[in-house]
C-alpha positions as CSV (number, residue, x, y, z in Angstrom):
1,X,-84.1,-31.2,-75.2
2,X,-83.0,-35.3,-74.4
3,X,-85.1,-37.6,-72.4
4,X,-83.5,-41.0,-71.3
5,X,-83.2,-43.6,-69.0
6,X,-81.4,-47.0,-69.1
7,X,-83.3,-49.9,-70.5
8,X,-82.6,-53.2,-70.3
9,X,-80.1,-53.1,-73.5
10,X,-79.5,-49.5,-74.2
11,X,-80.8,-46.5,-73.0
12,X,-83.8,-45.2,-73.9
13,X,-84.2,-40.9,-75.5
14,X,-86.6,-38.9,-77.4
15,X,-85.0,-35.9,-79.3
16,X,-87.6,-32.8,-79.7
17,X,-88.2,-29.2,-79.8
18,X,-90.2,-26.7,-78.4
19,X,-91.4,-23.3,-78.1
20,X,-92.8,-23.9,-74.7
21,X,-90.7,-26.5,-73.1
22,X,-93.1,-26.7,-69.8
23,X,-96.1,-27.7,-71.9
24,X,-94.2,-30.0,-74.1
25,X,-92.7,-32.0,-71.1
26,X,-96.4,-32.0,-69.1
27,X,-97.4,-33.3,-72.5
28,X,-94.8,-35.9,-72.4
29,X,-95.3,-36.6,-68.9
30,X,-98.6,-37.7,-69.8
31,X,-98.1,-39.8,-72.4
32,X,-94.6,-41.3,-72.4
33,X,-93.7,-43.3,-69.2
34,X,-90.1,-44.4,-70.1
35,X,-88.6,-41.0,-69.0
36,X,-87.4,-39.6,-65.9
37,X,-84.6,-37.0,-66.7
38,X,-84.4,-34.0,-69.6
39,X,-81.4,-32.0,-70.7
40,X,-82.4,-28.4,-72.1
41,X,-80.6,-26.7,-74.6
42,X,-82.0,-22.7,-75.6
43,X,-79.5,-19.7,-76.4
44,X,-79.5,-16.9,-74.1
45,X,-80.1,-14.1,-76.2
46,X,-82.9,-16.1,-78.1
47,X,-81.7,-15.6,-81.3
48,X,-82.9,-18.9,-82.9
49,X,-85.5,-19.1,-84.7
50,X,-87.7,-21.7,-85.5
51,X,-86.1,-22.7,-88.5
52,X,-82.9,-22.7,-86.7
53,X,-84.4,-25.0,-84.0
54,X,-85.9,-27.4,-86.5
55,X,-82.5,-27.8,-88.0
56,X,-80.6,-28.6,-85.1
57,X,-83.1,-30.7,-83.9
58,X,-82.9,-32.9,-87.5
59,X,-79.1,-33.3,-87.1
60,X,-78.9,-34.7,-83.5
61,X,-81.4,-36.8,-84.5
62,X,-79.2,-37.8,-87.1
63,X,-75.9,-38.2,-84.8
64,X,-77.6,-39.9,-82.8
65,X,-78.8,-42.7,-84.9
66,X,-75.6,-43.1,-86.3
67,X,-73.9,-43.3,-83.0
68,X,-76.9,-45.9,-82.1
69,X,-75.9,-45.8,-78.4
70,X,-78.9,-45.2,-77.7
71,X,-82.8,-46.4,-78.4
72,X,-84.4,-43.3,-80.2
73,X,-88.3,-42.6,-79.4
74,X,-88.3,-40.7,-82.4
75,X,-90.1,-42.0,-85.3
76,X,-88.7,-40.9,-88.9
77,X,-85.9,-37.9,-89.3
78,X,-87.3,-34.9,-88.7
79,X,-87.1,-32.5,-91.8
80,X,-84.0,-30.1,-92.0
81,X,-84.5,-26.6,-92.4
82,X,-83.1,-24.7,-95.4
83,X,-80.5,-22.2,-93.8
84,X,-78.1,-19.6,-95.4
85,X,-74.7,-20.9,-95.3
86,X,-73.6,-18.0,-92.1
87,X,-76.7,-19.6,-90.1
88,X,-75.7,-22.9,-91.0
89,X,-72.0,-22.6,-89.9
90,X,-73.6,-21.2,-86.3
91,X,-75.9,-24.1,-85.6
92,X,-73.2,-26.5,-86.4
93,X,-71.1,-24.9,-83.7
94,X,-74.2,-25.2,-81.7
95,X,-73.9,-29.2,-82.4
96,X,-70.3,-29.0,-81.7
97,X,-71.6,-27.3,-78.2
98,X,-74.3,-29.6,-77.3
99,X,-71.8,-32.6,-77.8
100,X,-69.4,-31.3,-75.6
101,X,-72.0,-30.4,-72.8
102,X,-73.5,-33.9,-73.1
103,X,-70.4,-35.4,-73.1
104,X,-69.3,-33.7,-69.8
105,X,-72.7,-34.4,-68.0
106,X,-72.0,-38.2,-68.8
107,X,-74.4,-38.7,-71.9
108,X,-72.4,-40.1,-74.9
109,X,-75.6,-40.1,-77.3
110,X,-73.8,-38.2,-80.2
111,X,-70.7,-40.0,-80.2
112,X,-69.9,-42.9,-82.1
113,X,-68.2,-45.9,-80.4
114,X,-65.3,-46.2,-83.0
115,X,-64.4,-42.6,-83.8
116,X,-62.1,-43.3,-86.8
117,X,-65.3,-45.5,-88.9
118,X,-67.4,-41.9,-88.8
119,X,-67.8,-41.2,-92.7
120,X,-68.3,-37.3,-92.8
121,X,-71.4,-36.9,-94.5
122,X,-71.7,-33.1,-93.2
123,X,-68.7,-31.0,-94.3
124,X,-66.9,-29.7,-91.0
125,X,-70.0,-30.9,-88.8
126,X,-67.9,-33.7,-87.0
127,X,-64.6,-35.2,-87.6
128,X,-62.3,-38.4,-86.6
129,X,-60.1,-37.1,-83.6
130,X,-57.3,-39.1,-84.7
131,X,-56.6,-39.8,-88.5
132,X,-53.1,-41.4,-86.9
133,X,-52.9,-45.3,-87.3
134,X,-52.7,-46.3,-83.2
135,X,-52.0,-50.0,-82.7
136,X,-54.5,-50.6,-79.8
137,X,-57.5,-49.8,-82.9
138,X,-56.3,-52.1,-84.7
139,X,-56.1,-55.3,-83.4
140,X,-57.3,-59.4,-83.8
141,X,-57.6,-62.1,-81.7
142,X,-57.5,-65.7,-83.3
143,X,-58.7,-68.9,-81.9
144,X,-60.3,-72.3,-83.4
145,X,-60.5,-70.4,-86.8
146,X,-62.7,-67.6,-85.0
147,X,-61.5,-64.4,-86.2
148,X,-62.5,-61.5,-84.0
149,X,-61.4,-57.4,-84.3
150,X,-60.7,-55.3,-81.5
151,X,-59.8,-51.9,-80.4
152,X,-59.0,-50.5,-77.1
153,X,-60.7,-46.9,-76.1
154,X,-61.3,-44.8,-73.5
155,X,-64.0,-46.3,-72.3
156,X,-63.0,-49.8,-72.5
157,X,-62.7,-52.2,-75.6
158,X,-64.8,-52.7,-78.8
159,X,-65.7,-55.8,-80.5
160,X,-65.9,-54.8,-84.3
161,X,-68.6,-55.4,-86.0
162,X,-68.2,-58.7,-88.4
163,X,-66.0,-60.4,-85.7
164,X,-67.3,-64.4,-84.9
165,X,-67.6,-65.8,-82.0
166,X,-68.0,-69.4,-80.2
167,X,-71.5,-70.4,-80.3
168,X,-70.4,-72.0,-77.1
169,X,-69.2,-71.3,-73.8
170,X,-67.1,-74.0,-71.6
171,X,-67.4,-74.2,-67.8
172,X,-64.3,-71.7,-67.0
173,X,-66.2,-68.6,-68.1
174,X,-67.4,-66.6,-65.6
175,X,-71.3,-66.6,-65.3
176,X,-71.3,-62.9,-66.0
177,X,-70.2,-63.1,-69.0
178,X,-72.1,-65.9,-70.2
179,X,-75.3,-63.5,-69.0
180,X,-73.4,-60.9,-71.2
181,X,-73.1,-63.1,-74.4
182,X,-76.4,-64.2,-74.5
183,X,-77.9,-61.0,-73.6
184,X,-75.9,-60.0,-76.8
185,X,-77.5,-62.6,-78.6
186,X,-81.1,-61.6,-77.6
187,X,-80.8,-58.6,-78.0
188,X,-79.6,-58.2,-82.1
189,X,-76.0,-57.4,-81.2
190,X,-75.1,-61.0,-81.9
191,X,-76.4,-63.3,-84.3
192,X,-76.3,-67.1,-85.2
193,X,-74.2,-68.1,-88.4
194,X,-73.8,-71.6,-88.3
195,X,-72.0,-73.3,-85.9
196,X,-71.0,-69.8,-84.7
197,X,-72.1,-66.1,-83.7
198,X,-71.2,-62.8,-85.6
199,X,-71.5,-59.3,-84.0
200,X,-73.8,-57.3,-86.1
201,X,-72.4,-54.2,-84.4
202,X,-69.3,-52.6,-82.6
203,X,-70.0,-53.5,-78.8
204,X,-68.5,-52.1,-75.8
205,X,-67.3,-53.9,-73.1
206,X,-65.6,-53.0,-69.9
207,X,-62.2,-55.1,-70.9
208,X,-60.3,-56.7,-73.5
209,X,-60.4,-59.9,-71.4
210,X,-64.2,-59.8,-71.3
211,X,-64.3,-59.6,-75.0
212,X,-61.5,-62.3,-75.6
213,X,-63.6,-64.6,-73.3
214,X,-66.9,-63.7,-74.7
215,X,-64.9,-64.9,-78.2
216,X,-63.6,-67.7,-77.3
217,X,-65.7,-69.2,-74.8
218,X,-63.6,-69.7,-72.4
219,X,-62.0,-68.0,-69.7
220,X,-58.7,-65.4,-71.7
221,X,-56.4,-62.9,-70.6
222,X,-57.6,-59.9,-72.9
223,X,-53.9,-58.5,-73.2
224,X,-51.9,-61.6,-73.9
225,X,-55.2,-62.7,-76.6
226,X,-55.4,-59.5,-78.7
227,X,-52.4,-59.0,-81.2
228,X,-51.7,-56.4,-83.5
229,X,-51.0,-57.0,-87.2
230,X,-47.1,-57.3,-86.7
231,X,-47.7,-59.9,-84.1
232,X,-47.3,-58.0,-80.9
233,X,-49.6,-58.7,-78.0
234,X,-51.4,-55.8,-76.8
235,X,-49.7,-55.8,-73.3
236,X,-46.5,-55.7,-75.5
237,X,-47.6,-52.7,-77.0
238,X,-49.5,-50.8,-74.0
239,X,-45.6,-51.6,-72.3
240,X,-44.0,-50.1,-75.2
241,X,-46.0,-47.4,-74.6
242,X,-44.8,-46.9,-71.0
243,X,-41.1,-47.2,-72.0
244,X,-41.7,-44.4,-74.8
245,X,-40.3,-47.6,-77.8
């Protein structure tokens, strides 16, 4: 069971389990004010035992915390039930189906921003989608002795953890981007480090130009600013894809 809404920075969500969903939702309606949507998963033949459900809850909370896209209202990770290997395999398949359904519905709560950074802790549960290195996943932008790392994804552009950013903004940076940068600093995605800022986590932005401008503190063209290890700009790489080179 997932409940969520969009807050000031991250969406807020709660992952829970119940044998009586109506009773649980009634209780949450009285005691939890943050939610206005709920997604419920069940089995068609009612063959999930309490141990199965507790196992699923533990795995889903763990994945949601690793993805770090939502602010979870859950406290500590719920304990994971001990299951026979066959039952565990069946529950892992259930998790794959949950991830797929949530993605289709537009709730990427279990999906890492950068799939390639996933370190598999559960054999066969989740794996990197593509082990071949994509040049657009290893981009660098260097400006005024600041080095930022980034990656183009299907969702937008990711400014990678550890990237260095200008602490100040020039008058050329759009006000919207200055506000985004200030919000990232306020929410802890950026922190001050002397005369610069450093990204404390991967940050998903809507475009490479947004990312470049936030890094430089000035208006910038992302396709021209971000480069691969061999010096090709993001635009040159994309043009090469289009031409089949």
